[in-house]
TORBADREN-961707 format. One record per residue (C-alpha): x, y, z. Coordinates in steps of 0.2 Angstrom, whole numbers, plus 5000, padded with zeros to 4 digits. Example, Ala and Ser with C-alpha at 12.3 -4.5 7.8 and 13.67 -1.06 7.14 Angstrom:
BEGIN
506249785039;506849955036;
//
This chain:
BEGIN
529756875304;528956805291;530356795281;531256665293;531156495286;530556345299;532356265299;532956455304;531756455318;532256295325;534056345324;533856495331;532756435347;534056295349;535556435351;534556535364;534156395375;535956335375;536656495378;535256525392;535656325399;537456395400;537256545408;535956475421;537356335424;538656465426;537556555438;537156395448;539156355449;539356525459;537956475471;538656315478;539456325494;541456305498;541856145502;542256125521;543956105526;544255955536;545955895544;546155705540;547455595550;548155465539;549355345548;550655265535;552155175541;553755245538;555455165536;556655205551;558555155550;559055025563;560355065573;561254925581;562954885586;563954815571;564354625572;566254605570;566854445562;567854355573;569854305568;569454125563;570353985573;570753875557;571454025548;573254005553;573353805550;574653745539;574753565530;576253515540;574953545557;574553385565;572753315563;572253345581;572853525580;571853535564;570253465573;570553565588;570553725578;569053675567;568053635583;568553795588;567953875573;566353805574;566053875592;566654045585;565354025570;563953985579;564154135591;564554245575;562554175569;561854225585;562554395585;561954415567;560254335572;560154475587;560554605576;559154565564;557954535576;558254695586;557854805570;556154715568;
//
């Protein structure tokens, strides 16, 4: 092969070595063992709907007051409504803490 120049010889050698390397890489890929199958347990928190009794809004004692009612009636109604509000808030707090 005296008619081949030195640069052509280098190109041919490079092409042969690349193709040989590619064939070897493909064959070695077939020789690797299959990956082992493993079962892995992953614990992830999942949101769950909270089921509690619905807290009903009471009929407020001061809702039926009129401007013409006496001061004593208004104060008693407001004190009664305060106790209703405290009980209502306790019911709401109980419902929220039941879901935590």
